[in-house]
N, C-alpha and C positions, 0 to 999 in steps of 0.2 A: 352418436354415442349414447347408448342406453344407460342412464344413471340409476333408475329405479327398477328393481327386479320384479318380474311378473309373478304374481301370486293371487290367490283368492282374496286375501285380505287387502291386497293392493288394488284389486278391481273394486271392492266395496268402498275403499277410501276414495278412489277416483270418482265413483258415482256421487259421493258427497261433495267433492271439491269442484268438479268441472261442470256437471250437468244440471245445476240448479236453475240457471237462466233458461236454457232451451227446454228444460223439463217442466217449468211452470208456464210456458207459453200456451199450454192447453187451456189455461184459465181464461184466455181472452181472444184467441185466434178465431174460433167459430162465432163468438159474440160479435167480433168485428165484421165477420162475413155477413151476419144477419143485418147489421146496421148498414153495410155497404149495398147489399142487394135489395133492401127495402121490400116492396110488395112483389118483386119478381121471382120469389122463391118457387122453384120447381125441381123435378127430379134430375133433369139434365144439368141444371145449374149446380146442384149439390154434388152430383157425381163428378162434374168437371172440376169443381173447387177442391174436393178431397183428393182427386187424381193429381191435381197440381201440387198439393201438399206432399203426396207420396213421391212424385218424381223430382220435385225441387229439393226435398230433403235428401233424396238419394244422390242427386247430382251435386248439390252444394255442400252438404255435410259429409256424406260418405266418401264421395270421389275426391272432391277438392281438398277437404281438410284431413279426413281420416286416412285416406290412401296416399295423398300426394304431399300435403303441407307438413305432416308429421315427420316426413323424411328430411325436410329442410331444417335440421336442428343445428344450433350453435353450441357444440359440446353438451348436447342434451337439453338445451334451453330453446324455447320458441317464443313467438310473438313478434310484433312489428319492429321493435327496437333490436331484438336479438338478430332478426333477419337483416336489418339495416347494417348492424355491426359486422355481419358475415360477408356482405357484398360491397360495402362502401369503398374498399380499396380497389375494386375491379370495375367500378361503374363511374358514370359522370356525376358531377356535383349536384345535379337536380334531385338525385335520390334522397339527399338529406331533407329536402322540402317535402317529398312524398312521405318520408318517415314521420316528420313533424305533423303533417296533415293527418296521417293515420292514427298517430298517438293522440292528437288533439280531439278527433272525433270519437275515439274509443273512450277517452276520459269524459267527454260530454255525454256519451251514452250511459255512463255510470251514474249520471244525475237522475235520469228519467226511469231507468229500469227498476230500481228499488221501489219507486213511487207506483208504477203501474202494476208491478207484481204483488206487492203487499196489499194495495187497494183492491185488486181483483179478488184476492183471497178473503179479505174481510167482508167484501160485498156479498159473499156467500151466506152471511148471517141473515140476509133478507129472506132466505128460504125458511128460516126458523122464526125470525122476528120480523114479520112484514112491515111493522110500523117503525122499524129502525130508520132514523132520518139520515140524510146525507151528511149533516153536521156530525152526527154520532159516528159514522164511518170515518170521517176525516179526523176526529179526535182520537179514535182508537189507533189509526195508522200513525198519527204523530206520536202517540204514546209508545208504539212499537219502535219508531225511529229513535226516540230518546233512549230507549233501552239498548238498541243495537249500537248506536254511535258512542254511547257512554262507556262501553266496555271494550272498545277497540284497543285501548292502550295496554290491556292485559294479554292480548294475543289470543290465539284459539287452541293452544296446546291442550288445555284441560277438557274443553268441550268439543274440540275438533273430532275426537274419536266417535262422537255420536252422529256426526253429519252423514257418514256413509250408511249406517243402518236406517236412519230416518228417511233418507232419500231413496234407499232401496225399497222400503215399505211404501213410500209415495208412488214409485213406479209400478210396484206390484198392484197397488190399488187402481192405478190407471188401466193396467192390463185387465184386471177383474171386471171393472165397470164397463170397459170397452167391449169385452167379450159378451157380457150380459146384454148390452144394447144391440150389438151386431146380430145376435141370435133372433131378435125380433124382426129383422129385415135383412136377410142375406143378400138382397139385391145390391146393397152398397158395395159388396166385394168386387163388383164389376169395375169400380173406379181404379183398380190396379192397372187396367188396360189404359195405356197412354192416349188412346183415341179420344177419350172424354176430355182430357186436359187440352189436347191440340184443338179439338172441336170448339171448346170454350174460348180459347185464345183467338181462333179464327172468326168466330161469329158473334161473341158477346160485345156489345157496344161500349160497355164500361169496364173493359178488361184491365185497364191500368189501375183503376180503383181496386179491383179484386187482387191484382198483383201486389198492391201495397198491403192488403190484408194478409195474403198468403205468405208474404215475406216474413211476417212476425213469427212463423213457425221455425225459421232458421236464424233468427236474430242472435241467438246465443252460440252459434257455431264457432265464432272467432275464439271463444273461451277454450275450445279444445286445443288450439294451437298455442294460445297465450300461456296455459298452465302445463305445457308439455314437460317442463323441468320438474314440476312437483310430482308428477304421476308416472311418467314413462309411456313410451309409444305402445307397447304390448298391452298394458293395463287399460289405456284409453280405447284401443280398438276392441278389446274384449267387452269392456263396459258399454261401448256404443252399440254393439250388437244387441245387448239386452235392452238398453234404453230405447233404441229405435223401434224395436218390436212393441214395447209398451206404449210409446207415444203414438205410433201409427194406429195401433189397435184402439186407443182412446179417441183419436180423431175420427176414425171410421165409425166408432160407436156413437159419437156426437152427431155425425152426419146421418146415421140411421135414425136417430131421434128426430132430426129435422124433417125426415120423410114420414114420420109416424103420425097417427091420428091425435096423439097427445101433445103435439108440438105447440108451444106457446112462445111467441116472439118476444115476450117481455122477460122470459126466464133465460138465465145463462145455461146453455146446453150442457156445460160441464157438470154443474150440480144437478141438472134435470135428469141425468142418467143414473144418479146415485139413489138408492132406496131412501124414502123419506125419513125412516127411523135412524138412518146412518149418516144423514147430511151433516149433523153437528160434528161427528167424528171426522168426516172428510174436510170440513171447514177448518178444524183444528190442525189436521195434517197438512192442509194447503197453506195455512199460516206458517207452520214450522218450515215447510219447503220454501216459502217465499222469504222467510228470514235467512235461511241458509243460502238461497240464491243471492240475496242482497249482500250477505257477508262475503261471499266469494267475489262479488263485483267490487266491494270496498277494498278488500285486501289486494285484489288485482290492480286497483287504481294506485294503491301505495307502491306496489312493485314497479308499475309503469313509470311513475314519477321518479322513483329512486333510480331506475335505469337511465331515464332522460337526463337526470342531474349528472350522473357519472360520465355520460357521453357528451357533456357540455352543451346539452340542448335545453336546459331548464335552470333557473336560478337555484342556488343551494338553499335547501330547507332543512329544518331539524329532523333527522331521521333517528328513530329509536328501534331497538331490537328487543321486543318484549319477551321472547322465548329463545331457547337455544336451537330452535328449528332453523335450519339453513335457508336463507332467502326470505324469511318472514320478517317484515319491517312494519313500522308504524310511523306515519307522517301526520303529525297533529294538525298542521295547516290544511292539508287535503281533507282530513276527517271533518274538520269544522265546515269547510266550504261545501263538501258533499252533503252534510246534514242540512245546512241552510238552504242550498239549492233544491235538494230532494223534497224537503218540507214545503218549500215555496211552490213547487210543482203541484203537490197534493192540494194545498190551499187554493191555488189558482184554478186548477182544472176540476177538482172536487170528485170526479167520478172517473173510473178506469176507461169508460167509453170515450170521454173527452180526451183522455191522455193518449188513446190509440192514434189520434190525429197527429200527435207530436212525435210519435215513436217510429223509429225505423230509418229516418233520413240520415242521421249521423253514422249509424252502424253500417249502412249500405255504402257510405263513402269509405269507411275503414276496410270493408271487404274488397272494394275495388282497388284500393291502395295495396292491400295484401296480394291481390292477383298480379298487379304490375311487378311488385318486388319478387314474388315467386317466379314469375316469368323471367326476370333478369337473373335470378339465382340459377334456374335451369339452363339459361343461355350462357351465362358467364362462368359460373362455378362448375356446373356439371357437364357443360359443353354439349347439351342435348338441344340443339337448335330447332329441330323439327318439333320435338315435344314442347318446347317453350312457345313456339308459334301456335300450335294447336291449343295449348293450355290458355294462352292469352285470348285467342279468338273465341273459344267456347265460353269461358267464364267472364271474359271482358264484355261479350255481347249480353250474356245473361244478366250480369250485374249492372250494365248500362240501362237495361229495361227496368230493373228494380230501382235504380237511382232515379230514373225519370218518374216511375210510379210513386215513389216516396216524395219526390219534389212537389207533387200535387198537394201534399199535406202542408206545404210551407206556410201558407196563409193561415190555416186552421190550427197551427201550433208547432209545426216543424221548425219554424224560425227560432224557437227557443234554444234547441240543441245546436243549431247552426251558429247562433250568436255566441253561445258558450264556447263552441269549438274555435270560432274566429278569435275570441279573446285569448284562449290558451295558445293557439298558433302564433298570435301576435307576440305574446310573452316569449315563446320559444324562439321566434325569429329575431327579436331584439337581443336576446341573450347569445344566441349562436353567432349572429352577425357581429356583435360586440367582441366576442372572443376571437373571431376571425380577424377583425381589424387590429386588435391588440397583438395577436401573434404575427400578423403580416408586417406591422410597422415597428414592433419592439426591436431594440438593439441588443445584440449579444456580443460579449467579448471573450477572447481566449484567456482562460485562467492562467495558462502557462506564462503569458506575457506579464502578468501581475504577481506571479508567485514570489519573486524576490522581495517586492514591497510588502507582501503579506507576511513573509517570514521575518523580515526586519521589524515590522510592527509587532509581531508576536513576541519578539525578544527585547523590545524597547522598554526598559524599566522606568523610563521617565514618564511614560503614559500610564495612567491608572488602568488596572485590568478591568475590562468590561464584563467578561465572563470566562469561566474555564473552557466551556464548550459553547461556541456561537453557531447557531443554526439559522440558515436562510432558506426559504422556499424559492425555487427558481423555475421559470417556465421554459428554460433552454433545453431543447430535446437532445442536442448533441452532447456527448460525454465531456467534450473539451471546453464547452461554453458555459457562461453564466450571464445573467441579466446585467446590463449596464447599471441599472438602478441598485443592484446588490453591491457591486464594487464601489459605486459612488457612495453608498451608505457606510461602507467600511472605511474607505480611504479619504473621501473628500469632505464629508460632513465633520462630525466629531470622530476622529479615528477610534476604532473599536478594537482594543487589544484583547486577544484571547489565546489560550494555549492551543486550541484546535478549532479549525473552521470547517463547518459542514455545509455543503450546498445540496439541498434535497429537491429532487425532481420526481413528480408523480406521473407515470405514464399509464393511462387507462387503456388496457388491451382489449381486443375483440372477444376474447374468451370470457364467459360470465364469472367464473370463479378461478382466480389465480392469485397467488401471493409469492412474488419473487423479488429479490433485490440484487443490484450489482454495485460494486464499489470501484470507483475510479480514484486512484491515489496520485496527487500532484506533487507531493513531497513525503518524505518519510515521517509518518505519524503526526503530520501537522495539518494538511489540507486534503479534504476528501469530498468527492461528489457521490451521493447515494441516489441511485435511480431505482424507484419502486415500480415494478410492473404489477399492477393490480387489475383484477377483472372488473367489468362494469357493474357487477352485482356485489362487489366487496365493499365493506365499510373502510374508509380511509383513516384508520386510527394511527396517525403518524407518531403521536407521542409514544404509544405502546411499541410500535414498530422500531422506533429509534433506539429504545432501550435494548431491544433484542439485537439490533445491529451493533451497538456498542459492546454488548456482551460477547458477540461473535468476534469482533475485532480484538478485544482483550485476550480471548482464548487463543487466537491465532498470532498473538504478539505483534499485531499490526498497529496497535495503539498502546501507549505507555499507561501504566496505572496512574490514577489521579487521586491519591489518598487524601482524605479530608480529616483535618485534625479535630475539628469541633462538630458535633452533631448530637441529636437527642438520644441516640442509642449508645453513645459513649465509646464507640469504637470506630476505627478508620473505615471509610467506604472506598471502594475501588474506583468509583466514578465521581468526578467533581460536579459542580453545578452546571446547569444548562440555561441558556438564554435564547429564546426564539424571537427573531425580528421579522415582523410581518409588514410588508410594504403595500400600502393601499394607494392605488393610483387615483389621481384627481385630474379632471380635464383642464389643461392649461389654455390660456387665451390664444397663444400662437402655436397651435398644435399641427398645422399643416394639413388637416383633414378637409375633405369636401363638406359642404353644408349638410348633406344627407348623413354621411358617416359621423360627423360631429353630433348631429341630432340623435342618432342611434346610440352613440357612446354615452351621451348625457342621460338617455333613458336607462341604459344598462347600469350606470352608476347609481341612478335613483333606485332601481330594483335591488341592487346590491345592498343599499343602505337599509332596506326594509326586510331583507331576508337574513338567514343565519350568518353569524360572524365567522370568520375563518377559524378562530380559536375553538369555537364550538364544533364546527364541521370536522376539524382534524383532531378533536379530542385533546386539546392542549391545556395545560395548567395555566390559568390566567395570571398567576403570580410570577411566571417566568417569561412573560411576553412583553415585548416592546413594539409599539406600532409607530410607523412613520408614513407620512403622506408625501408622495412624490408626484409632481405634475406629469401627466401623460403627454409630454411633448415628444411624441414618438418619431417625428421627422425633424431632422436638423435643417432648419430653413437657412439658406445662404443669405447672410446679411449683405445688403448693398452698401458699399462704401460711400460716405458723404464726400462731396467735392467742395473744397475750400475755395471761396471766390475773392478773398482779400489778401 
């Protein structure tokens, strides 16, 4: 479903949002090639390498992502979690672990990409200031990071309109300098022939090292799919046509420079093909492009974490909505972690050449996961079994080679993103497994069986009124059920008398943007269960939603007016007071869980204590909340009777 209309302005906006990562790869791909090939530089090697760039970019980006992946949308949204939400009900349980792995490695990639991109751009200053030290470059990069991450809470609404024109200017500059360099050596155009790529693969002894370098040219391809919902399929495809021409022209231009008499192995070929008197302008433009690329990755990380939280794959964190742009979120915890980790990468590696050794491994895992999920989508959802098999064989084989090539970087720095990805995956696994255990073992009761007691309690004047409207959150999916702990709280502890009882269940649906609710009435105007069907990209503002529900019930005369005699406004209100009761589970001693499940639950509860509170997550007024701790004795253990012996 196409959400964003195709237009010229839409294409320009798309260029600014999506293509920053893949568009700034030109800063370091050929430099990595020089470092990898060493003293073996010759015409066949250069032709083979740039031929690999041409055909891998065509196969990986154009065919896999632009032509195939963009069709696998979830109500217009893309990305690994949107794809998982689309296929999870039609596939085996293992798919959730693939989705967690893909999401974890994509988030880990967001740590190193800003570091290598911004550092590569700033290192261009060496062409103007040869005496600029490495420490100077590091300090400038850290200053840029402080600037970028400090303004994330404001959103990108005001400056986002500049991203498209700036990136368009960036790509036009790539095209211009590429054409200028190619005209000095038209021989380089022979690299379009796949013979040179195949010949290099067949004969070069260090081919896997070169594959690790060439992979950098498509490392940003995943962004095309992730940001599908922001830009639309047609805009992305039109923009990619322009972007691909500009990128390939520049890569061919840099390759032509490598074969020229002016070739200097100590220079970055990207800046070497720019006229000397314009290098300073190109450095400034490269810095702006790097900042925009970093911005896109940061906001993408916010969206990714937000989706994972809604899908119960990640602990709840404070999510803010800095603008009225749909889908734009800000997660302060993620922002701080990205800043610390990205800055640490810059301080640790110091130069972009050193960072290249750590770059590529995590994103190659993400791409491989996307290939598996897309294959399952084609097989299960679209029922294209032959197409699914061909797709998996072609791209699975290609990405397996890239995965092996990038794994060779593990010791020299690749371990950093892998360790980060493992930590993120571990958190996801603990949270998901904990939710699974809780749902599996929780006890639910039929409200109908306890309706009489609830109605009697509501009308019992001997018990002080606890609240006019009493609201409980329940995990019971069926409309007829409610948690055992909820009824225990109302009836067994200190009985809670209220005029109206509301049991609220939040059902996160597979569609990204959906706001619906359903009312189940257990008695006339006294006991209700409200089921909210919310998309996995929607903010769960239960406080706001409940007032809308109450208003609708009053209009439909399904709920009696609750006039209040005293209030600051001096006139009667139609709705009385509310009290939300939040039940926090604690792990009891006799919980009946296995040692492993008990360990997982204890870790999940520890995570829960250091993440956002339920009242903040659901947007509840803290003055109308009561918290109760209930032991998670999820299994009723049969007590063995004692035998009397006297």
